[in-house]
N, C-alpha and C positions, 0 to 999 in steps of 0.2 A: 531408513539405514541410508546414509547420503553415500552416493557414487565416488569410486575413489580418486582422487586429485591425481594425474598423470604428468609429471615431468618430464616432459622432452627435453633432452641436453639439444643446442644448436648442432648441425651438422659440424663434424671436425675439417679441420682445415683440409685436410685429405680427402674428405667427401667432397667438398667443396672445389678441390683442383679436379678431382675425377668429373665434376659436372660439367666445370668448362671446357676441360676437352670433348667431353662428350658433345657439348650443343657446337664447339668449333669441328669436330667433324661432321655433326650433323648437318651444318651449312656447308659445308664442305661439299657433300655428298648431295645434298638438293641442289645446288649450284651448278657441279659436271654431270649429274645422271637427266637423263629426259624426263619430263614433267610427268608420265604416267607410272615411273619406277617409285616401288614404296622405301621409303627412308622412315627406321624408328632409332631415334637415337645414333650410336654408331654404326646401326647396321643397313646396307643398302642393299635392294634387290631390286633387280630386272627382271620380268617375266616376258617369255617368248611365246608366240602362235604355234612353237614346232620345240620336237627336243633339242636341248644343244649341241651343236655337233663338238664331241669333246678333244678331238682331236686336234682342230682347228681353235677351239679357245685354251686349250694349254698351249699351244702354239703363241698366240697373241698373248698371252699372258706372260710368258719366259721371254719374249722378245720385249715386253715391257717391264720385265721387271719385278714383277707384283704377283702374288699369291691371290685366285681367285678360286671360290669353291663352286663350280658349276655343277647341276645335277638335274636330272627329267628338263622341264622347260625354265629352267631357274637359274640365273647368273648372282652369287649371293658374293658379298665382302662382309667382313667384319673387322676393319682396322685396329690396330691396339692404339692406347691412346697416346702413344710417344710417337704417332705418325705424322709427321711434318706436312704443312700444306703442300709443299712442290711432291710429297708422294701421294697423297690424296691425289691429287689431280693425276699422277698416273693412275692410280687404281679405278678412277673414275672414265677417263679415256680408255683403259683397257678394258672395262666393263662395257662402255657404248661400242667400242670395236669388234668384241665377240658376239654383242645381238645383230 
């Protein structure tokens, strides 16, 4: 018995657009974060050698006008695909300031 043929359709235009946004954000995160930061798609993480000072990190994020997700010894960002390059720069600048 022959294996069934899988006809996988090409990605929809909306999928292509999402991928382009993800790649753009990934490039921006890699450019704005330290070399040892972890970046996977549209997720950026800075790992510290100490717990995050939550009060300080919150103040820095608010001062920069961004939303970050600090916990334990990690500072996360997960920007939406509609994030502009200017906002992405503000996010990475805030993350570095928190670190």
